[in-house]
C-alpha positions in Angstrom: -4.1 -7.7 -8.7 -1.2 -7.9 -5.5 -0.7 -9.7 -2.5 1.3 -9.7 0.3 2.0 -13.4 2.6 5.4 -13.4 4.4 7.6 -14.5 1.7 5.3 -17.2 0.3 5.2 -17.1 -3.6 1.4 -17.8 -5.4 1.2 -20.7 -7.5 -2.1 -19.8 -9.5 -4.0 -16.5 -8.9 -7.4 -16.3 -10.2 -8.5 -13.3 -11.8 -12.2 -11.9 -11.5 -14.6 -10.4 -13.9 -16.3 -7.3 -13.1 -19.4 -7.4 -15.5 -21.1 -4.0 -13.7 -20.0 -0.6 -14.1 -18.5 -0.6 -10.0 -15.3 0.3 -9.8 -13.0 0.1 -6.4 -10.1 -1.3 -4.7 -11.1 -4.3 -2.6 -8.7 -5.9 -0.2 -8.7 -9.8 0.9 -7.9 -10.9 4.3 -6.6 -14.2 3.5 -5.3 -17.3 5.7 -3.4 -19.9 3.7 -2.6 -23.4 5.3 1.1 -25.1 4.8 -0.3 -26.8 1.2 -0.8 -23.1 -0.3 -4.5 -23.6 0.0 -6.7 -20.2 0.7 -9.1 -21.6 3.7 -10.8 -18.7 4.2 -11.0 -14.7 2.5 -12.6 -11.9 4.1 -13.3 -8.8 1.6 -12.9 -5.1 2.5 -9.8 -4.9 4.8 -7.9 -1.7 5.6 -7.1 0.4 2.2 -10.5 -0.7 0.1 -12.0 2.1 -1.5 -15.5 0.3 -2.3 -17.9 -1.5 0.1 -19.6 -2.8 -3.4 -21.1 -6.4 -2.2 -20.8 -7.5 -5.6 -17.3 -6.2 -6.0 -16.7 -8.2 -2.4 -18.4 -11.2 -3.7 -16.2 -11.4 -6.5 -13.0 -11.1 -4.7 -13.4 -13.3 -1.9 -14.7 -15.7 -4.6 -11.3 -15.5 -6.8 -9.6 -15.3 -3.7 -10.6 -18.5 -2.5 -9.5 -19.9 -5.8 -6.2 -18.5 -5.7 -3.1 -21.0 -4.4 0.2 -20.4 -3.2 3.5 -22.4 -3.2 3.2 -25.0 -0.3 5.9 -24.6 2.6 6.3 -27.1 5.2 8.0 -24.9 7.4 5.3 -22.1 7.4 2.9 -21.5 10.0 0.1 -23.9 10.5 -1.9 -21.0 9.0 -0.9 -17.8 7.5 -2.5 -14.6 7.2 -2.1 -11.9 4.6 -3.7 -10.0 1.9 -5.1 -10.0 -2.0 -5.3 -6.7 -3.5 -7.7 -6.4 -6.4 -8.4 -3.2 -8.9 -11.7 -3.2 -10.6 -11.7 -1.1 -13.5 -14.5 -0.6 -15.8 -14.2 -2.4 -19.1 
């Protein structure tokens, strides 16, 4: 799992479980507020290597539960990405 959010660090990252035989990379566009909460997550951004709806759902759910360190001087809504690589177990 990797992420990009202009100078912010992750407080808690959630790793989705892959309970299928599907694999691929899902890039999720995230919107984060100053408190570090992910308030919106949209899977399928540029760089994704799958369009599998199950993996999209797992990635979106995990992204929405991920939190970043609060930053009172950050933009009100900050946009970034989280990349999930789903592999076969």
